[in-house]
VOBA-1610 file (N, C-alpha, C; in pm, whole numbers, padded with zeros to 5 digits, always signed):
BEGIN
Met-17580+12963+04908Met-17465+13060+04812Met-17454+13165+04875Thr-17574+13242+04816Thr-17557+13409+04798Thr-17526+13420+04951Phe-17652+13334+05018Phe-17646+13372+05188Phe-17496+13401+05254Leu-17428+13248+05199Leu-17330+13240+05221Leu-17195+13341+05221Arg-17223+13339+05128Arg-17114+13519+05048Arg-17120+13615+05079Ile-17232+13665+05103Ile-17246+13818+05163Ile-17193+13840+05260Pro-17200+13741+05377Pro-17085+13760+05536Pro-16945+13755+05493Ala-16947+13692+05365Ala-16772+13696+05389Ala-16757+13780+05337Arg-16792+13870+05227Arg-16746+13992+05149Arg-16750+14068+05310Leu-16883+14062+05398Leu-16895+14220+05467Leu-16780+14157+05565Ala-16729+14065+05604Ala-16611+14020+05703Ala-16509+14079+05636Ala-16447+14010+05512Ala-16335+14108+05443Ala-16346+14234+05448Leu-16487+14318+05405Leu-16435+14450+05433Leu-16494+14482+05568Ala-16501+14437+05694Ala-16529+14493+05807Ala-16362+14448+05839Leu-16257+14372+05843Leu-16109+14335+05783Leu-16025+14450+05745Gly-16064+14403+05646Gly-16032+14581+05567Gly-16027+14691+05617Ser-16156+14747+05654Ser-16167+14845+05750Ser-16054+14928+05876Leu-16097+14755+05934Leu-15994+14767+06082Leu-15884+14814+06028Met-15797+14732+05951Met-15705+14737+05918Met-15627+14921+05836Ile-15715+14940+05760Ile-15739+15080+05744Ile-15709+15157+05855Ala-15808+15170+05968Ala-15784+15239+06066Ala-15680+15220+06156Ser-15676+15121+06212Ser-15486+15149+06244Ser-15333+15178+06197Cys-15343+15134+06039Cys-15255+15273+05976Cys-15285+15409+05985Asp-15387+15458+06041Asp-15442+15629+06027Asp-15392+15664+06193Ser-15385+15584+06261Ser-15402+15573+06397Ser-15233+15613+06455Arg-15129+15639+06372Arg-15001+15622+06449Arg-14986+15761+06495Leu-14877+15727+06617Leu-14860+15849+06705Leu-14713+15966+06669Pro-14745+16079+06652Pro-14639+16150+06592Pro-14526+16167+06699Thr-14471+16056+06767Thr-14362+16118+06809Thr-14239+16090+06780Ser-14191+16065+06639Ser-14056+16118+06595Ser-14092+16210+06529Pro-13946+16270+06475Pro-14010+16363+06359Pro-14050+16403+06259Gly-14148+16519+06213Gly-14210+16505+06134Gly-14351+16454+06172Gly-14409+16411+06307Gly-14547+16393+06318Gly-14572+16556+06339Ser-14715+16517+06383Ser-14808+16669+06364Ser-14775+16747+06502Gly-14773+16631+06639Gly-14764+16717+06759Gly-14870+16809+06779Ser-14867+16923+06898Ser-14972+17045+06887Ser-14997+17112+06804Gly-15082+17137+06685Gly-15073+17212+06575Gly-14925+17230+06480Gly-14885+17121+06490Gly-14774+17075+06406Gly-14800+17047+06241Asp-14689+17062+06173Asp-14666+17011+06047Asp-14671+16900+06054Pro-14777+16774+06031Pro-14625+16647+05985Pro-14532+16632+05869Gly-14542+16749+05788Gly-14421+16739+05738Gly-14297+16768+05767Asp-14342+16852+05892Asp-14205+16928+05922Asp-14064+16830+06020Leu-13981+16819+05970Leu-13894+16680+06021Leu-13754+16712+06055Thr-13748+16924+06062Thr-13638+17045+06088Thr-13645+17004+06235Ala-13574+17030+06341Ala-13583+17095+06439Ala-13493+17235+06427Pro-13492+17247+06540Pro-13458+17429+06576Pro-13341+17417+06622Thr-13265+17539+06562Thr-13128+17559+06567Thr-13082+17668+06694Ile-12968+17603+06773Ile-12948+17701+06864Ile-12843+17751+06892Lys-12847+17918+06940Lys-12718+17986+06958Lys-12679+18038+07067Phe-12551+18061+07092Phe-12516+18105+07260Phe-12450+18211+07187Ala-12454+18270+07310Ala-12327+18447+07331Ala-12352+18492+07489Leu-12230+18507+07514Leu-12250+18568+07661Leu-12168+18651+07668Ser-12212+18767+07768Ser-12200+18900+07781Ser-12031+18939+07821Ala-11967+18814+07872Ala-11836+18834+07939Ala-11746+18794+07857Gly-11594+18787+07900Gly-11524+18664+07862Gly-11512+18668+07690Thr-11413+18606+07664Thr-11332+18559+07575Thr-11276+18387+07548Asn-11357+18362+07393Asn-11332+18224+07354Asn-11400+18163+07497Asn-11501+18182+07548Asn-11585+18116+07646Asn-11465+18075+07749Val-11402+18183+07817Val-11344+18189+07930Val-11366+18357+07976Val-11426+18332+08068Val-11517+18432+08205Val-11433+18512+08304Asp-11357+18573+08348Asp-11296+18595+08472Asp-11382+18641+08589Leu-11288+18536+08696Leu-11421+18545+08816Leu-11458+18643+08860Gly-11459+18775+08848Gly-11491+18873+08904Gly-11598+18904+08772Ala-11610+18863+08646Ala-11719+18913+08614Ala-11853+18915+08630Thr-11988+18995+08571Thr-12094+18934+08576Thr-12140+18871+08439Leu-12204+18742+08452Leu-12203+18684+08389Leu-12366+18647+08319Asn-12430+18649+08149Asn-12510+18633+08129Asn-12496+18554+08061Val-12573+18452+08002Val-12620+18356+07872Val-12732+18450+07761Ile-12697+18448+07673Ile-12800+18519+07575Ile-12816+18348+07509Val-12931+18266+07510Val-12953+18159+07434Val-13091+18199+07340Thr-13060+18185+07208Thr-13124+18230+07093Thr-13188+18087+07000Ala-13298+18045+07001Ala-13364+17865+06942Ala-13389+17999+06780Thr-13401+17928+06717Thr-13461+17913+06568Thr-13507+17832+06475Asp-13664+17828+06422Asp-13731+17753+06388Asp-13826+17825+06247Asp-13800+17776+06148Asp-13884+17794+06012Asp-14006+17803+06063Asn-14093+17670+06138Asn-14232+17719+06193Asn-14231+17709+06342Gly-14176+17784+06408Gly-14173+17850+06482Gly-14133+17732+06636Val-14103+17816+06724Val-14018+17819+06815Val-14113+17759+06996Glu-14163+17639+07003Glu-14285+17623+07140Glu-14173+17656+07263Thr-14081+17559+07285Thr-14003+17560+07433Thr-13887+17596+07444Leu-13787+17661+07491Leu-13669+17660+07511Leu-13585+17677+07636Asn-13576+17525+07669Asn-13512+17528+07818Asn-13357+17518+07826Thr-13310+17597+07941Thr-13188+17613+07958Thr-13161+17551+08102Thr-13059+17488+08127Thr-13001+17429+08280Thr-12825+17460+08296Leu-12830+17529+08402Leu-12624+17517+08417Leu-12614+17438+08537Asn-12501+17400+08486Asn-12383+17313+08532Asn-12290+17325+08587Asn-12251+17286+08705Asn-12124+17304+08738Asn-12081+17179+08821Gly-12024+17097+08768Gly-11985+17002+08786Gly-12155+16904+08866Ala-12150+16817+08927Ala-12291+16729+08946Ala-12392+16863+08985Ser-12338+16987+09022Ser-12422+17044+09064Ser-12501+17162+09021Val-12626+17121+08987Val-12730+17262+08923Val-12718+17391+08994Ile-12638+17453+08957Ile-12654+17609+08958Ile-12749+17712+08905Gly-12828+17654+08811Gly-12937+17740+08804Gly-13006+17651+08612Ala-13140+17710+08610Ala-13194+17689+08552Ala-13354+17728+08467Asp-13344+17771+08341Asp-13448+17872+08267Asp-13556+17757+08161Thr-13668+17775+08199Thr-13805+17686+08110Thr-13886+17794+08074Ser-13875+17761+07939Ser-13948+17890+07834Ser-14108+17809+07751Thr-14199+17848+07746Thr-14303+17799+07665Thr-14359+17898+07591Phe-14346+17919+07435Phe-14365+18033+07380Phe-14504+17948+07284Lys-14625+18088+07327Lys-14779+18075+07262Lys-14814+18140+07224Pro-14838+18231+07102Pro-14772+18119+06958Pro-14641+18098+06952Thr-14642+18015+06902Thr-14478+17974+06886Thr-14422+18085+06786Gln-14227+18114+06834Gln-14145+18206+06768Gln-14092+18180+06651Lys-14110+18246+06537Lys-13943+18186+06465Lys-13836+18218+06557Thr-13837+18309+06597Thr-13672+18253+06638Thr-13742+18331+06813Ser-13676+18297+06942Ser-13692+18296+07060Ser-13547+18343+07151Thr-13550+18437+07218Thr-13388+18471+07295Thr-13454+18442+07431Arg-13397+18409+07554Arg-13388+18392+07670Arg-13238+18462+07691Thr-13279+18555+07773Thr-13089+18593+07866Thr-13115+18511+07967Val-13036+18461+08002Val-12997+18364+08187Val-12917+18419+08255Ala-12864+18440+08388Ala-12808+18465+08462Ala-12726+18380+08512Val-12559+18379+08454Val-12524+18318+08551Val-12448+18297+08703Pro-12503+18258+08789Pro-12442+18252+08944Pro-12293+18291+08887Met-12214+18359+08980Met-12084+18397+09020Met-12026+18346+09103Ser-12113+18409+09231Ser-12091+18395+09365Ser-12108+18232+09392Gly-11959+18232+09467Gly-11892+18075+09502Gly-11807+18012+09398Arg-11805+18037+09279Arg-11749+18066+09187Arg-11585+18020+09194Lys-11479+17949+09138Lys-11358+17953+09203Lys-11282+17929+09060Asp-11168+17932+09045Asp-11104+17941+09002Asp-11053+17786+08925Gly-11079+17804+08781Gly-11088+17672+08721Gly-11239+17615+08719Asp-11304+17601+08745Asp-11480+17606+08740Asp-11499+17634+08587Lys-11558+17485+08540Lys-11624+17493+08446Lys-11818+17442+08465Ile-11870+17551+08331Ile-11982+17544+08388Ile-12058+17542+08257Val-12142+17423+08282Val-12199+17385+08132Val-12303+17433+08129Ile-12306+17493+07989Ile-12467+17579+07971Ile-12533+17444+07874Arg-12606+17380+07900Arg-12692+17311+07815Arg-12846+17383+07766Ser-12864+17342+07641Ser-13044+17424+07636Ser-13112+17316+07519Thr-13235+17281+07543Thr-13311+17229+07436Thr-13420+17284+07399Ala-13393+17312+07263Ala-13555+17380+07190Ala-13622+17299+07123Gly-13770+17299+07162Gly-13840+17215+07057Gly-13979+17283+07000Asp-14023+17234+06830Asp-14143+17334+06807Asp-14262+17241+06856Ala-14354+17356+06728Ala-14481+17240+06746Ala-14498+17111+06716Ser-14377+17073+06638Ser-14354+16933+06522Ser-14339+16843+06648Leu-14315+16894+06764Leu-14223+16773+06816Leu-14048+16775+06782Asn-14027+16843+06707Asn-13900+16814+06663Asn-13789+16859+06749Phe-13656+16825+06859Phe-13621+16881+06974Phe-13481+16872+06897Arg-13399+17001+06956Arg-13232+16976+06971Arg-13160+16994+07092Thr-13105+16913+07129Thr-13031+16951+07261Thr-12877+17039+07198Asp-12808+17146+07281Asp-12695+17184+07239Asp-12632+17267+07382Ser-12504+17260+07387Ser-12458+17284+07533Ser-12292+17406+07448Ile-12228+17503+07596Ile-12144+17541+07526Ile-12037+17540+07689Ile-11946+17476+07673Ile-11896+17487+07853Ile-11805+17610+07893Val-11838+17674+07968Val-11748+17813+08022Val-11662+17811+08108Thr-11519+17833+08106Thr-11430+17786+08211Thr-11422+17934+08314Ile-11397+17930+08433Ile-11433+18035+08506Ile-11244+18054+08550Ala-11188+18161+08464Ala-11022+18189+08500Ala-11024+18304+08622Asp-10945+18341+08705Asp-10916+18394+08771Asp-10827+18459+08708Thr-10878+18572+08635Thr-10719+18640+08584Thr-10686+18773+08650Thr-10761+18798+08719Thr-10739+18915+08821Thr-10651+18938+08956Ala-10541+19023+08954Ala-10424+19004+09119Ala-10577+19066+09226Pro-10521+19059+09307Pro-10621+19143+09413Pro-10604+19316+09412Lys-10699+19406+09444Lys-10627+19597+09438Lys-10585+19573+09565Met-10508+19652+09598Met-10459+19681+09696Met-10450+19840+09761Thr-10433+19864+09886Thr-10410+20057+09911Thr-10351+20017+10013Met-10193+20094+10070Met-10140+20074+10112Met-10116+20259+10229Thr-10116+20283+10329Thr-10114+20405+10366Thr-10014+20413+10507Ser-09938+20519+10560Ser-09896+20569+10630Ser-09883+20671+10694Lys-09919+20688+10816Lys-09923+20858+10840Lys-09817+20907+10940Ala-09717+20797+10971Ala-09565+20815+11028Ala-09482+20882+10887Val-09490+20838+10822Val-09426+20847+10642Val-09479+20974+10567Ser-09635+21013+10613Ser-09711+21106+10558Ser-09627+21231+10611Asn-09600+21226+10742Asn-09579+21344+10829Asn-09485+21378+10805Asp-09348+21251+10846Asp-09237+21255+10804Asp-09098+21162+10742Pro-09122+21159+10633Pro-09038+21021+10572Pro-08899+20991+10660Asn-08842+21118+10734Asn-08717+21143+10793Asn-08746+21086+10959Met-08631+20922+10930Met-08730+20898+11068Met-08616+20840+11166Gln-08624+20818+11262Gln-08464+20726+11338Gln-08515+20622+11386Gly-08407+20542+11474Gly-08422+20410+11557Gly-08516+20465+11664Gly-08628+20379+11669Gly-08729+20424+11793Gly-08825+20474+11772Asp-08817+20531+11675Asp-08926+20579+11615Asp-09069+20499+11595Ser-09193+20556+11607Ser-09274+20446+11569Ser-09350+20480+11420Leu-09331+20334+11332Leu-09383+20345+11203Leu-09508+20277+11205Asp-09672+20279+11106Asp-09766+20295+11118Asp-09773+20230+10969Val-09889+20114+10987Val-09859+20068+10807Val-10027+20043+10827Gln-10072+20092+10737Gln-10238+20016+10722Gln-10271+19934+10560Val-10263+19834+10573Val-10333+19771+10432Val-10466+19718+10427Thr-10511+19741+10296Thr-10639+19666+10229Thr-10633+19591+10115Ala-10709+19488+10113Ala-10732+19442+09956Ala-10840+19369+09973Ser-10852+19383+09805Ser-10968+19276+09788Ser-11006+19196+09650Asp-11094+19075+09660Asp-11093+19024+09541Asp-11202+18922+09565Ser-11238+18983+09400Ser-11377+18859+09438Ser-11370+18719+09445Ser-11254+18676+09429Ser-11205+18550+09475Ser-11196+18504+09598Gly-11188+18611+09727Gly-11161+18620+09878Gly-11016+18628+09882Met-11017+18673+09986Met-10842+18699+09999Met-10787+18602+10090Gln-10643+18525+10057Gln-10611+18512+10153Gln-10474+18551+10273Gln-10435+18662+10218Gln-10330+18758+10294Gln-10320+18888+10240Val-10280+18980+10321Val-10288+19093+10290Val-10153+19120+10396Gly-10042+19201+10363Gly-09934+19294+10437Gly-09849+19373+10366Tyr-09713+19389+10459Tyr-09636+19453+10350Tyr-09531+19418+10430Arg-09406+19414+10398Arg-09241+19374+10364Arg-09172+19506+10364Val-09043+19504+10432Val-08977+19654+10466Val-08843+19552+10417Tyr-08778+19640+10284Tyr-08628+19657+10225Tyr-08556+19779+10231Arg-08447+19763+10287Arg-08350+19813+10234Arg-08302+19848+10105Ile-08311+20005+10081Ile-08281+20044+09937Ile-08121+20065+09909Gly-08076+19962+09839Gly-07917+20037+09759Gly-07762+19959+09851Gly-07846+19878+10002Gly-07738+19857+10080Gly-07681+19682+10033Ala-07619+19617+10106Ala-07594+19511+10079Ala-07687+19438+10074Asp-07830+19440+10205Asp-07920+19419+10233Asp-08042+19419+10198Ser-08038+19435+10042Ser-08144+19555+09953Ser-08252+19422+09923Thr-08188+19295+09916Thr-08280+19192+09897Thr-08343+19111+09997Thr-08329+19157+10096Thr-08326+19097+10258Thr-08491+19159+10336Val-08539+19074+10332Val-08678+19171+10443Val-08642+19153+10553Val-08652+19341+10621Val-08601+19390+10732Val-08700+19332+10837Phe-08837+19387+10819Phe-08927+19337+10863Phe-09057+19338+10817Gly-09136+19287+10831Gly-09310+19258+10818Gly-09379+19258+10860Asp-09551+19293+10809Asp-09618+19214+10919Asp-09719+19197+10776Ser-09881+19073+10863Ser-09901+19030+10744Ser-10016+18981+10856Val-10159+18966+10792Val-10319+18909+10799Val-10356+18856+10737Ser-10406+18754+10763Ser-10447+18644+10697Ser-10652+18701+10658Gly-10661+18662+10515Gly-10822+18692+10511Gly-10938+18607+10579Thr-11045+18635+10586Thr-11195+18570+10660Thr-11226+18508+10563Ala-11276+18386+10570Ala-11340+18267+10446Ala-11501+18362+10448Gly-11454+18363+10311Gly-11621+18402+10274Gly-11583+18549+10205Ser-11507+18581+10261Ser-11486+18748+10260Ser-11382+18771+10140Thr-11443+18949+10100Thr-11413+18925+09932Thr-11265+19039+10002Val-11245+19102+10125Val-11188+19242+10168Val-11083+19131+10265Ala-10984+19187+10319Ala-10843+19152+10405Ala-10804+19308+10432Gln-10789+19361+10540Gln-10761+19469+10572Gln-10674+19456+10693Gly-10536+19555+10751Gly-10480+19470+10869Gly-10396+19626+10934Ser-10430+19682+11033Ser-10297+19804+11108Ser-10199+19751+11181Phe-10140+19781+11107Phe-09968+19710+11237Phe-09912+19854+11282Lys-09861+19864+11389Lys-09719+19948+11436Lys-09655+19885+11468Arg-09514+19944+11432Arg-09396+19892+11541Arg-09283+20002+11535Leu-09169+19961+11652Leu-09115+20074+11688Leu-08965+20005+11648Leu-08928+20139+11553Leu-08771+20112+11514Leu-08656+20077+11553Ala-08600+19982+11547Ala-08510+19895+11601Ala-08388+20051+11572Thr-08336+20052+11723Thr-08241+20121+11717Thr-08091+20100+11662Ser-08124+20006+11628Ser-07991+19909+11542Ser-07996+19938+11401Met-08096+19991+11346Met-08160+19978+11215Met-08047+20055+11111Asn-07997+20024+10991Asn-07895+20112+10938Asn-07933+20207+10913Ile-07805+20299+10855Ile-07895+20479+10862Ile-07916+20482+10701Gly-08021+20502+10619Gly-08027+20504+10472Gly-08189+20520+10452Ser-08196+20477+10335Ser-08322+20463+10255Ser-08405+20350+10251Tyr-08500+20343+10298Tyr-08604+20174+10297Tyr-08728+20222+10203Arg-08757+20082+10178Arg-08881+20116+10075Arg-08983+20019+10144Ile-09137+20005+10155Ile-09234+19964+10185Ile-09269+19874+10083Val-09293+19751+10085Val-09370+19742+09978Val-09474+19589+09996Gly-09620+19663+09954Gly-09751+19567+10019Gly-09746+19464+09901Phe-09810+19373+09956Phe-09849+19242+09914Phe-09997+19182+09954Ala-10035+19112+09840Ala-10218+19045+09851Ala-10173+18932+09811Thr-10277+18842+09874Thr-10230+18704+09772Thr-10429+18697+09779Asp-10492+18640+09645Asp-10604+18591+09649Asp-10624+18420+09695Asn-10738+18388+09709Asn-10754+18246+09719Asn-10726+18189+09562Ser-10725+18248+09472Ser-10674+18170+09358Ser-10508+18149+09371Gly-10451+18233+09440Gly-10296+18225+09469Gly-10254+18338+09365Arg-10321+18416+09321Arg-10291+18514+09250Arg-10235+18661+09345Val-10083+18658+09345Val-10037+18771+09385Val-10031+18941+09338Thr-10076+19016+09404Thr-10055+19146+09378Thr-09891+19206+09345Asn-09840+19177+09224Asn-09752+19250+09170Asn-09750+19335+09046Pro-09638+19458+09067Pro-09600+19510+09265Pro-09657+19540+09298Gly-09689+19519+09334Gly-09782+19579+09533Gly-09733+19736+09535Pro-09811+19819+09602Pro-09853+19986+09697Pro-09679+19981+09719Thr-09627+20098+09737Thr-09498+20105+09779Thr-09476+20266+09854Leu-09401+20269+09931Leu-09383+20376+10042Leu-09233+20378+10130Gln-09185+20476+10142Gln-09055+20504+10105Gln-08971+20624+10210Phe-08919+20539+10355Phe-08908+20650+10442Phe-08700+20653+10451Thr-08675+20748+10547Thr-08511+20726+10566Thr-08523+20722+10712Ile-08374+20660+10774Ile-08331+20654+10881Ile-08219+20761+10858Val-08231+20851+10948Val-08158+20948+10948Val-08048+20947+11107Asp-07956+21008+11103Asp-07843+20957+11206Asp-07902+21034+11315Ala-07944+20961+11420Ala-07973+21025+11547Ala-07850+21076+11636Glu-07750+21035+11602Glu-07668+21024+11724Glu-07582+21130+11698Lys-07535+21245+11774Lys-07472+21382+11800Lys-07338+21276+11804Pro-07235+21400+11777Pro-07116+21330+11707Pro-07004+21396+11874Thr-06900+21302+11867Thr-06840+21394+12017Thr-06709+21510+12000Leu-06696+21547+12087Leu-06543+21628+12057Leu-06498+21642+12210Ser-06389+21629+12246Ser-06307+21641+12341Ser-06152+21729+12372Phe-06185+21792+12482Phe-06032+21919+12466Phe-05922+21845+12470Val-05810+21791+12481Val-05694+21774+12488Val-05586+21920+12547Ala-05630+22072+12477Ala-05551+22185+12532Ala-05666+22247+12452Pro-05708+22315+12506Pro-05616+22396+12658Pro-05681+22335+12736Ala-05555+22356+12814Ala-05628+22255+13013Ala-05691+22358+13061Pro-05832+22270+13128Pro-05871+22362+13232Pro-05776+22475+13352Gly-05802+22592+13359Gly-05724+22642+13478Gly-05588+22700+13365Ala-05542+22660+13274Ala-05438+22744+13164Ala-05431+22879+13186Thr-05281+22908+13172Thr-05280+23063+13111Thr-05228+23128+12979Leu-05319+23220+12952Leu-05241+23274+12879Leu-05296+23425+12855Asn-05130+23457+12728Asn-05116+23603+12811Asn-05198+23652+12655Ile-05221+23825+12716Ile-05371+23918+12628Ile-05284+23907+12483Gly-05332+23893+12368Gly-05280+23871+12260Gly-05252+23775+12190Asp-05200+23677+12289Asp-05125+23556+12254Asp-05244+23447+12128Gln-05184+23421+12057Gln-05211+23272+11995Gln-05263+23153+12085Leu-05390+23115+12036Leu-05474+23047+12115Leu-05411+22895+12099Phe-05388+22820+12104Phe-05373+22673+12094Phe-05473+22555+12111Val-05557+22498+12013Val-05670+22387+12067Val-05596+22266+12008Arg-05606+22169+12134Arg-05643+22030+12052Arg-05766+21943+12102Val-05807+21895+11959Val-05926+21815+12013Val-05898+21674+11941Asn-06027+21569+11968Asn-06055+21477+11918Asn-06175+21419+11909Leu-06252+21425+11802Leu-06344+21446+11692Leu-06386+21242+11707His-06501+21280+11685His-06570+21104+11650His-06720+21144+11648Asp-06776+21044+11522Asp-06908+21085+11517Asp-06914+20884+11403Asn-07058+20803+11479Asn-07104+20702+11427Asn-07161+20685+11272Val-07114+20792+11211Val-07129+20807+11045Val-07025+20863+10992Gly-06993+21018+11014Gly-06910+21069+10900Gly-06940+21220+10938Leu-06815+21303+10968Leu-06798+21423+11043Leu-06785+21503+10912Lys-06819+21624+10953Lys-06874+21763+10840Lys-06773+21880+10876Asn-06747+21876+10919Asn-06668+21989+11016Asn-06712+22058+11171Val-06574+22110+11188Val-06547+22141+11376Val-06475+22326+11368Lys-06551+22418+11435Lys-06541+22541+11470Lys-06528+22562+11600Phe-06444+22627+11583Phe-06309+22719+11743Phe-06385+22847+11773Tyr-06388+22900+11870Tyr-06398+23039+11906Tyr-06354+23027+12092Ala-06295+23189+12123Ala-06336+23193+12207Ala-06400+23313+12292Val-06458+23319+12419Val-06488+23498+12462Val-06486+23481+12596Ser-06509+23609+12635Ser-06481+23624+12800Ser-06602+23673+12820Pro-06703+23608+12943Pro-06779+23687+13006Pro-06725+23807+13067Arg-06889+23893+13071Arg-06824+24047+13140Arg-06992+24126+13226Gly-06932+24149+13307Gly-07061+24219+13372Gly-07087+24169+13476Asp-07238+24122+13553Asp-07267+24103+13616Asp-07442+24066+13624Ile-07464+23971+13588Ile-07606+23887+13602Ile-07708+23966+13683Ala-07640+23913+13790Ala-07751+24004+13907Ala-07820+24198+13869Leu-07693+24235+13821Leu-07732+24390+13806Leu-07751+24442+13621Gly-07802+24338+13535Gly-07865+24343+13383Gly-07717+24392+13323Thr-07621+24354+13391Thr-07462+24401+13302Thr-07433+24279+13223Ala-07500+24164+13253Ala-07376+24042+13166Ala-07365+24078+13013Asp-07238+24054+13011Asp-07204+24081+12857Asp-07126+23973+12823Thr-07087+23920+12680Thr-06993+23845+12608Thr-06924+23893+12496Val-06821+23852+12577Val-06720+23944+12441Val-06577+23851+12424Met-06611+23861+12241Met-06545+23759+12155Met-06401+23799+12165Arg-06258+23749+12215Arg-06212+23751+12174Arg-06115+23689+12095Tyr-06186+23529+12051Tyr-06057+23509+11979Tyr-06147+23436+11844Asp-06187+23478+11718Asp-06247+23509+11566Asp-06253+23323+11608Thr-06411+23325+11520Thr-06430+23172+11474Thr-06327+23097+11377Leu-06271+23025+11392Leu-06165+22901+11352Leu-06230+22775+11226Thr-06303+22767+11132Thr-06328+22590+11114Thr-06217+22564+11017Ala-06229+22442+11105Ala-06164+22281+10999Ala-06211+22222+10930Pro-06219+22116+10790Pro-06135+22255+10705Pro-06165+22357+10716Gln-06068+22487+10585Gln-06115+22599+10611Gln-06174+22613+10463Asn-06219+22708+10420Asn-06255+22757+10314Asn-06436+22699+10275Gly-06456+22668+10363Gly-06587+22595+10334Gly-06553+22439+10271Ala-06419+22389+10288Ala-06421+22226+10296Ala-06520+22161+10377Leu-06523+22047+10352Leu-06515+21924+10504Leu-06455+21836+10456Phe-06468+21713+10608Phe-06371+21615+10594Phe-06433+21517+10523Arg-06338+21439+10477Arg-06384+21357+10388Arg-06471+21241+10421Thr-06584+21232+10270Thr-06680+21131+10260Thr-06664+20942+10417Gly-06691+20998+10497Gly-06692+20832+10574Gly-06574+20862+10708Leu-06536+20985+10727Leu-06421+21015+10831Leu-06525+20992+10955Thr-06484+20885+11043Thr-06560+20936+11140Thr-06485+20940+11251Asp-06357+20954+11284Asp-06272+20991+11372Asp-06153+21054+11319Thr-06110+21202+11358Thr-06006+21295+11416Thr-05931+21305+11501Leu-05852+21183+11526Leu-05763+21217+11673Leu-05644+21316+11673Asp-05644+21396+11799Asp-05525+21502+11793Asp-05517+21604+11656Leu-05654+21713+11658Leu-05687+21763+11570Leu-05605+21874+11619Arg-05532+21967+11578Arg-05470+22099+11616Arg-05464+22201+11564Arg-05507+22340+11562Arg-05517+22466+11522Arg-05451+22573+11650Phe-05456+22658+11592Phe-05405+22803+11637Phe-05493+22908+11604Leu-05604+23002+11691Leu-05635+23085+11651Leu-05627+23207+11750Ser-05590+23303+11625Ser-05559+23464+11697Ser-05620+23562+11736Ala-05580+23613+11797Ala-05656+23750+11934Ala-05743+23798+11804Lys-05861+23847+11825Lys-05949+23947+11787Lys-05903+24075+11787Thr-05876+24154+11682Thr-05858+24304+11683Thr-05958+24392+11625Pro-05963+24455+11711Pro-05820+24522+11795Pro-05851+24455+11968Val-05734+24440+12013Val-05674+24349+12116Val-05761+24378+12205Asp-05829+24294+12274Asp-05918+24299+12444Asp-05812+24296+12498Thr-05778+24435+12581Thr-05682+24444+12702Thr-05697+24392+12802Leu-05776+24358+12920Leu-05880+24363+12998Leu-05843+24150+13040Pro-05774+24156+13136Pro-05748+24045+13196Pro-05878+23997+13213Gly-05926+23850+13255Gly-05997+23737+13266Gly-06071+23624+13232Lys-06158+23585+13253Lys-06213+23421+13219Lys-06161+23415+13109Leu-06159+23304+13024Leu-06155+23258+12875Leu-06196+23157+12838Leu-06342+23139+12799Leu-06439+23027+12748Leu-06428+22942+12619Val-06338+22879+12552Val-06304+22800+12486Val-06405+22679+12428Tyr-06473+22696+12254Tyr-06560+22636+12241Tyr-06514+22622+12155Gly-06593+22404+12144Gly-06596+22356+11971Gly-06734+22328+11963Val-06727+22313+11816Val-06859+22280+11796Val-06850+22188+11661Val-06909+22122+11661Val-06877+22010+11551Val-06985+21910+11525Thr-06986+21945+11425Thr-07098+21900+11330Thr-07105+21768+11213Asp-07208+21672+11168Asp-07158+21557+11114Asp-07264+21584+10999Met-07227+21489+10891Met-07303+21474+10793Met-07457+21464+10785Ala-07497+21482+10891Ala-07652+21443+10943Ala-07703+21571+10963Gly-07647+21630+11007Gly-07639+21821+11060Gly-07685+21793+11181Asn-07664+21698+11248Asn-07639+21674+11410Asn-07503+21782+11486Val-07552+21844+11564Val-07431+21920+11652Val-07394+21921+11783Thr-07266+21916+11813Thr-07274+21920+11934Thr-07167+22034+11969Arg-07166+22078+12095Arg-07071+22193+12122Arg-07042+22165+12283Asp-06916+22228+12263Asp-06896+22163+12420Asp-06742+22296+12460Thr-06694+22236+12576Thr-06602+22391+12589Thr-06540+22323+12727
//
């Protein structure tokens, strides 16, 4: 009996020993495991915080430079900190770090690639931090990319800089340049008349499309101003549209004026060529005046040529002093374009020149733009 009981005890002892060994060999695959140098009693995962270098409320302008600062904290030390950046299904960045020895607070600054981003993109920034006890925490933020900035634009014109007073038939040049981080769709200019009935109508304009993948668009244009353009002031307004549809508003402006280039006309009705006038008598003049925009005034005077050009004795003698209509510095009423049958009498200059001879009668008409016509 004794021989038989001893093996039974040994067997029971051996079985008990096997059961105890199995209980002691569990793997630390859940929070609280010892891991590599971990604390078996550590059941707390690290915490993660995110901070962005640009933007407000996780909305970042398309043209900004963006970094995300990821900070992981653990009371027993952070061992790993891994971060991925996703734009939809595309992985656009990653950062993997292991800290030996572990650190209670670990910080990584990860650059977010902004090249190729567009308005409305949502970047998912996801980080996972682990401690030495194999406790892990994953956290994430979503960053919205917004194109909040309109294109930057400049516009110049050599012609306008040289002289903003222009005439129909003159050459007008315009140079435009615009840039935007989202890429340029179009840049150009439009010309409007200021204060006219057509002030909201585009008189003319030009534009150029941006090149795919380029953040800059520019164009150089030249036009001959139509001779039919209404006289008055005009504004050149630049415009630019980026790939997000943002428009530069207001765009840069330049201003020029179409001035009256057409001279007024004067035709004599009297005196008739070859008519005779007694010395000292009043000189009767009768004329018709016309201008396309508005007459200002007209002057009359009469002279007699004397001497001989070949002998170097040529001279001009004033026989009738200048008479202006309207008189006393007045002007024709605004917008008057035709004066038919204007009549005036000129008095002989005193003392009266008693020599007979040829008499040249001159009329000088001026319009409101300063154009002058002299006729005889």
